[in-house]
C-alpha positions in Angstrom: 46.4 -77.2 4.7 50.0 -76.8 3.8 51.0 -78.6 7.0 48.5 -81.3 6.5 49.2 -82.0 2.8 52.6 -80.8 1.8 55.6 -83.1 2.4 57.9 -82.2 5.3 60.7 -81.4 2.9 58.7 -79.0 0.8 60.0 -75.4 0.9 56.4 -74.1 0.8 55.6 -76.0 4.0 55.6 -73.8 7.1 58.7 -74.5 9.3 57.5 -73.5 12.8 55.2 -76.4 13.5 55.8 -79.2 16.1 57.8 -82.2 14.9 54.8 -84.5 15.5 52.3 -82.4 13.6 49.8 -84.5 11.6 50.6 -84.9 7.9 48.4 -86.5 5.2 50.9 -86.3 2.4 51.3 -90.1 2.2 47.5 -90.5 1.4 46.9 -87.6 -0.9 45.5 -89.9 -3.6 43.0 -91.3 -1.1 41.9 -87.8 0.0 41.6 -86.7 -3.6 39.2 -89.6 -4.3 37.1 -88.6 -1.3 37.1 -84.9 -2.6 35.9 -86.1 -6.1 32.9 -87.9 -4.4 31.6 -84.5 -3.1 29.0 -83.1 -5.5 29.5 -79.3 -5.6 27.3 -76.7 -7.1 28.8 -75.0 -10.2 29.3 -71.7 -8.3 31.9 -73.5 -6.1 33.8 -74.9 -9.1 36.1 -72.9 -11.3 38.1 -75.8 -12.5 36.8 -79.0 -14.1 38.1 -81.4 -13.0 39.0 -79.8 -9.6 42.7 -79.3 -8.9 44.4 -82.2 -7.0 45.9 -81.6 -3.6 49.3 -82.3 -5.2 49.0 -78.8 -6.7 48.2 -77.2 -3.3 51.1 -74.7 -3.6 49.3 -73.3 -6.7 45.8 -73.1 -5.1 44.0 -69.7 -5.5 42.0 -68.0 -2.8 38.7 -69.4 -4.1 39.9 -73.0 -3.8 41.0 -72.4 -0.2 37.6 -70.8 0.4 35.8 -74.0 -0.7 38.1 -76.2 1.3 37.4 -74.2 4.5 33.6 -74.0 4.1 32.8 -77.3 2.4 35.5 -79.8 1.6 37.3 -79.7 5.0 34.3 -80.6 7.2 33.0 -83.2 4.7 36.2 -85.0 3.9 38.7 -84.7 6.8 36.5 -86.5 9.3 38.0 -89.8 8.0 41.6 -88.8 8.2 42.4 -86.7 11.2 41.8 -87.2 14.9 38.7 -85.9 16.7 40.3 -82.9 18.2 41.7 -81.6 14.9 38.5 -82.3 13.1 36.6 -80.4 15.8 38.9 -77.4 15.3 38.3 -77.5 11.5 34.6 -77.6 12.0 34.6 -74.8 14.5 36.7 -72.6 12.2 34.5 -73.5 9.3 31.3 -72.7 11.2 32.6 -69.4 12.3 33.6 -68.4 8.8 30.2 -69.6 7.5 28.3 -67.2 9.7 30.8 -64.4 9.0 30.3 -65.0 5.3 26.5 -65.4 5.2 24.6 -62.3 4.3 21.9 -61.5 6.9 23.4 -63.8 9.5 21.9 -63.5 13.0 23.9 -61.0 15.0 24.1 -63.5 17.9 25.8 -66.1 15.7 28.3 -63.4 14.4 29.2 -62.4 17.9 29.5 -65.9 19.1 31.9 -66.8 16.3 34.6 -65.0 18.2 34.4 -67.6 20.9 34.5 -70.5 18.4 37.6 -68.9 16.8 39.3 -68.7 20.1 38.6 -72.3 21.0 39.7 -73.4 17.5 42.9 -71.5 18.0 43.6 -73.4 21.2 42.9 -76.7 19.5 45.3 -75.9 16.6 48.0 -75.0 19.1 47.8 -78.5 20.5 48.6 -80.0 17.2 51.0 -77.5 15.6 52.6 -75.6 18.4 52.1 -72.0 19.4 55.0 -70.8 17.3 53.1 -72.0 14.2 50.4 -69.4 14.7 51.6 -66.6 12.3 50.5 -63.1 11.8 47.8 -64.2 9.3 46.3 -66.7 11.8 46.3 -64.0 14.4 44.3 -61.7 12.1 41.8 -64.5 11.6 41.4 -65.7 15.2 41.4 -62.1 16.8 40.2 -59.5 14.3 37.9 -61.2 11.8 34.7 -60.8 13.7 35.3 -57.2 14.3 35.9 -56.6 10.7 32.6 -58.2 9.8 30.7 -56.3 12.5 32.1 -53.0 11.2 32.1 -53.6 7.4 29.7 -56.5 6.7 30.0 -60.2 5.5 33.3 -61.4 4.3 32.0 -61.9 0.8 31.7 -58.1 0.6 35.2 -57.5 1.8 37.0 -60.3 -0.1 39.1 -59.5 -3.1 38.7 -63.1 -4.3 35.9 -62.2 -6.7 38.5 -60.5 -8.9 40.4 -63.7 -9.3 37.5 -64.9 -11.5 38.1 -62.1 -13.9 41.6 -63.3 -14.8 40.6 -65.8 -17.4 38.2 -63.3 -19.1 40.9 -60.7 -19.2 43.4 -63.1 -20.7 41.0 -64.0 -23.4 41.0 -60.3 -24.5 44.8 -60.2 -25.0 46.2 -61.3 -28.3 49.6 -59.8 -28.2 52.3 -58.6 -25.9 52.2 -54.9 -26.6 49.7 -52.3 -25.4 47.7 -54.9 -23.5 45.9 -52.2 -21.5 44.7 -50.6 -24.7 43.5 -53.9 -26.1 41.6 -54.8 -22.9 40.0 -51.3 -22.9 38.9 -51.5 -26.5 37.4 -55.0 -26.0 35.4 -53.8 -23.0 34.3 -50.6 -24.8 33.0 -52.7 -27.7 31.2 -55.0 -25.3 29.5 -52.1 -23.4 28.6 -50.5 -26.7 26.9 -53.7 -27.9 24.9 -53.9 -24.6 23.8 -50.2 -24.9 22.8 -50.7 -28.5 20.8 -53.8 -27.7 18.9 -51.8 -25.1 17.8 -49.2 -27.7 16.2 -51.9 -29.8 12.4 -52.4 -29.6 11.4 -55.2 -27.2 10.1 -57.3 -30.2 13.6 -57.3 -31.7 15.4 -58.1 -28.4 13.0 -61.0 -28.1 13.8 -62.2 -31.6 17.5 -62.1 -30.8 17.0 -64.3 -27.7 14.8 -66.7 -29.6 17.6 -67.2 -32.2 19.9 -68.5 -29.6 20.6 -72.2 -29.5 19.1 -72.5 -26.0 16.8 -69.5 -25.6 16.7 -67.7 -22.3 13.6 -66.0 -21.1 12.4 -64.1 -18.0 9.3 -64.4 -15.9 7.6 -61.5 -14.3 9.6 -62.2 -11.1 12.9 -61.6 -13.0 13.8 -65.3 -13.0 15.7 -66.4 -16.1 15.0 -69.8 -17.5 16.0 -71.9 -20.5 14.5 -74.9 -22.3 12.6 -75.6 -25.5 9.6 -76.9 -23.6 8.2 -74.5 -21.0 6.5 -77.5 -19.3 9.8 -79.0 -18.4 12.6 -76.4 -18.2 16.3 -77.2 -18.2 17.5 -74.6 -15.7 16.5 -71.4 -13.9 18.6 -68.5 -12.6 17.0 -67.0 -9.5 17.9 -63.6 -8.0 18.3 -63.8 -4.2 19.8 -61.7 -1.4 23.1 -63.8 -1.8 23.3 -63.2 -5.6 22.0 -65.3 -8.6 21.4 -69.0 -7.7 21.3 -71.4 -10.8 19.0 -74.4 -10.4 19.0 -77.5 -12.6 17.2 -80.8 -12.5 19.3 -83.7 -11.1 21.0 -85.9 -13.7 21.9 -89.3 -12.5 24.3 -90.0 -15.3 26.5 -87.0 -14.3 26.6 -87.4 -10.5 30.3 -86.6 -10.2 29.9 -83.4 -12.2 29.0 -80.1 -10.6 25.3 -80.1 -9.9 22.9 -77.3 -8.9 20.1 -79.8 -8.0 20.7 -79.9 -4.2 19.1 -77.0 -2.4 18.1 -75.6 0.9 14.6 -74.1 0.9 11.7 -73.0 3.1 9.3 -75.9 3.5 5.8 -74.9 2.3 4.1 -76.6 5.3 6.1 -75.8 8.4 8.1 -72.9 7.0 11.4 -74.2 8.4 14.6 -74.9 6.5 14.5 -78.1 4.5 16.7 -79.8 2.0 15.9 -81.4 -1.3 16.8 -82.5 -4.8 15.3 -80.9 -7.9 13.3 -83.4 -9.9 11.5 -81.1 -12.2 11.3 -77.4 -13.2 8.2 -76.0 -14.8 6.6 -72.7 -15.7 3.1 -72.1 -14.5 1.3 -68.8 -15.0 4.6 -66.9 -15.4 6.0 -68.4 -12.2 8.8 -71.0 -11.9 7.7 -74.1 -9.9 10.2 -76.6 -8.6 9.4 -80.3 -7.8 11.7 -81.4 -5.1 12.3 -84.6 -3.3 12.9 -83.9 0.3 16.1 -85.3 1.9 15.6 -85.6 5.6 18.7 -84.5 7.7 19.7 -84.1 11.3 22.3 -82.1 13.0 25.8 -83.6 13.2 25.7 -87.0 14.8 28.5 -86.1 17.1 28.1 -83.5 19.8 28.4 -79.9 18.7 32.2 -79.3 18.9 31.7 -76.0 20.7 29.9 -77.8 23.5 32.7 -80.3 24.0 35.1 -77.6 25.0 32.8 -75.0 26.4 30.4 -75.8 29.3 28.6 -72.5 28.8 28.0 -73.0 25.1 29.1 -69.6 24.1 30.3 -70.5 20.6 28.3 -70.3 17.4 26.3 -73.3 16.2 27.4 -75.6 13.5 24.7 -74.5 11.1 26.0 -75.5 7.7 26.9 -79.2 8.1 24.1 -81.8 8.3 23.9 -85.6 8.3 21.4 -87.4 6.2 19.1 -89.9 7.9 20.6 -93.4 7.9 18.1 -94.6 5.3 18.5 -91.6 2.9 20.6 -91.8 -0.2 20.7 -88.4 -1.9 21.6 -90.0 -5.3 19.0 -92.8 -5.2 16.6 -92.5 -8.2 14.1 -95.1 -6.9 14.0 -94.3 -3.2 10.7 -93.2 -1.6 10.3 -89.9 0.1 8.2 -86.7 0.4 7.9 -84.6 -2.8 6.9 -81.0 -2.6 6.1 -78.2 -5.0 7.7 -74.8 -4.2 8.0 -71.5 -5.8 11.6 -70.7 -7.0 11.7 -67.8 -4.5 11.6 -70.3 -1.6 15.1 -71.3 -2.4 17.6 -70.0 0.1 21.0 -71.7 -0.7 22.9 -74.4 -2.7 24.2 -77.4 -1.0 27.3 -79.6 -1.5 26.5 -83.3 -1.0 28.2 -86.6 -0.2 26.6 -89.9 0.4 26.2 -89.2 4.1 26.3 -85.5 4.7 25.6 -82.1 3.1 27.1 -78.7 3.5 25.2 -75.4 3.0 27.0 -72.8 1.0 26.9 -69.1 1.8 27.8 -66.6 -0.8 30.5 -68.5 -2.7 32.0 -66.1 -5.3 32.2 -67.0 -8.9 32.2 -65.5 -12.4 28.6 -66.5 -12.7 27.3 -64.9 -9.5 
C-alpha cells in the first residue's frame, strides 16, 4: 500500500522497489471516492468518516486489515493491471481463510500455494529486493503459524488497539496515570458485580429505564426497540464473536450498515446473501426478514487457476459478484424474500453496487 499510494519522494515510502513500480498517488482522491462507496459493517469501522489514503502513514493495524480483506479486492480492480489485481486477490483470499474460525483444513493448507504465487506476482511489479523480512514472514511462515496456533484473529495484537481510546478516556491528568486507570477499572468491575447481586426484577427495571432498552431472548440474543413486533437491532452470539444486525436504512446508505449478511438458506441449506428488511420477535425467538441478493463467483477466472494448471491454491471464497440485474440498494426491486432465525446468520458482508466481500472475524471494540 505504501508503494501504491505514497508519493515517490515520501520518506515513509519503501526505497527498494523497481523504478517503474505502479503508483496511484496522483489519483488518491478518486480512490477515496471509490472507498467511500463501499458499505461496511460497523465492526469494520473504527473511524467515521474513514481515514483518507492521504493519511496512510498514520494507518493502524485494523485499517490495514480492512484494506487487505475487503477494500483492496473491491476497489483496486479499476486502478491496477490484471496481474497486480490477481496478486492482491490471492493474498486477500489466503488471509481470509487463515483468519476465518473453523476454516476447512484443505483451504488453510492450500493458502500456502496461493501466497507463493502472489509473491511471484508482486516480484514482477516491485522487484525481488522489495520483498522485506516482513513479507518473507507472511509468504513463507504465516500458514505454519495458523496450523500450529489457530486463526490469525486469535494471534493478532490488533484487538488491543481498540482499547486505546477507552483507556485515554480514563485519564484526566498527567500524573499517576496507571493508578487512575486502575481505579476507574476497579469501580467499573465493582458496579458490574454489584448489579449481579441485585434481584432479577431490579436488574430488569434498570434496563427498562434506559433510553433504548436492551433485552435478551432465551437464546441469549440481545435486541433493542420499543416495539417487539419491529425491532431496531439484534446482537447475536456466534462462533466468530457477536454479530450486530440492523434493518437496512436507505437514507443512510453511505454510513456503516449491519444489514448485509451471509446466511444459511432455509430451503437448500447453502450459503446465501441478503439484506435485512425487518427484525421481529416471535415466541422468544428473533426472526429476520431478508431480501435475497443472488450472487455468482468472480466473473473473471479464479486467479489461482490462471497461474497454476493443477489448481493447488485456495479458492476465492470471500469475493462475490452480484447478478447483473441486482442492485443491493434498490428499495423497489423484486426478489426472493425469506424468513430465517437469527442463528442462521454466518457473517457480515461489505457491499458495493456490483460486488460483496464476506468478512471473517474483524476485530473491534464491540466484538
